[in-house]
C-alpha positions as CSV (number, residue, x, y, z in Angstrom):
1,M,0.0,-0.2,0.1
2,A,1.4,3.3,-1.0
3,R,1.6,6.1,1.5
4,R,-0.4,9.2,0.2
5,Y,-0.7,12.5,2.3
6,W,-4.4,13.7,2.4
7,N,-4.8,17.3,3.0
8,I,-6.8,17.0,6.2
9,N,-6.3,19.7,8.7
10,L,-7.9,20.5,12.2
11,E,-9.5,23.4,11.1
12,E,-11.5,21.9,8.5
13,M,-12.5,19.1,10.7
14,L,-13.9,21.5,13.2
15,E,-15.8,23.4,10.6
16,A,-17.2,20.0,9.5
17,G,-18.2,19.4,13.1
18,V,-16.1,16.4,13.8
19,Y,-16.9,14.7,17.0
20,F,-14.4,15.8,19.6
21,G,-15.4,14.8,23.1
22,H,-17.9,12.9,25.4
23,G,-18.9,12.9,29.0
24,T,-16.4,11.2,31.3
25,R,-19.2,9.1,32.7
26,K,-19.6,7.2,29.3
27,W,-16.3,6.2,28.4
28,N,-14.6,2.9,27.5
29,P,-11.0,2.5,29.3
30,R,-9.7,1.0,26.0
31,M,-10.3,4.6,24.6
32,A,-7.7,6.3,26.9
33,P,-4.8,6.2,24.2
34,Y,-7.2,8.5,22.1
35,I,-8.3,11.0,24.9
36,S,-5.9,14.1,25.2
37,A,-7.5,15.8,28.1
38,K,-10.4,15.9,30.5
39,R,-12.2,19.3,30.9
40,K,-15.5,20.2,32.7
41,G,-16.4,16.7,32.7
42,I,-15.8,16.0,29.0
43,H,-13.1,13.5,27.6
44,I,-11.4,15.5,24.7
45,T,-10.7,13.3,21.8
46,N,-7.1,13.8,20.3
47,L,-8.0,15.5,17.0
48,T,-4.3,15.2,15.5
49,R,-4.4,11.4,16.0
50,T,-7.7,11.4,14.4
51,A,-6.6,13.3,11.6
52,R,-3.8,10.7,11.1
53,F,-6.1,7.6,11.4
54,L,-8.3,9.2,8.8
55,S,-5.8,9.9,6.4
56,E,-4.9,6.2,6.8
57,A,-8.5,5.1,6.3
58,C,-8.6,7.0,3.2
59,D,-5.5,5.2,1.8
60,L,-7.3,1.7,2.5
61,V,-10.3,3.1,0.7
62,F,-8.5,4.7,-2.3
63,D,-6.6,1.3,-2.7
64,A,-9.4,-0.9,-2.4
65,A,-11.2,1.3,-5.0
66,S,-8.4,1.4,-7.3
67,K,-8.5,-2.6,-7.3
68,G,-12.3,-2.5,-8.0
69,K,-13.2,-3.8,-4.6
């Protein structure tokens, strides 16, 4: 799989209304690596990591589509 660099930036993600947090009472301990902070009873999702994983997902979809899958 060739690595491509998609133009995904945090400002556009926020403008698009990306999900970036949830209440601390509704959390799964396996999500700990993806949480960057806790403020006012809300876990804040690490958007930098989200952008990286979104880029990797775009690579996978692009490769599958190019192979006709």
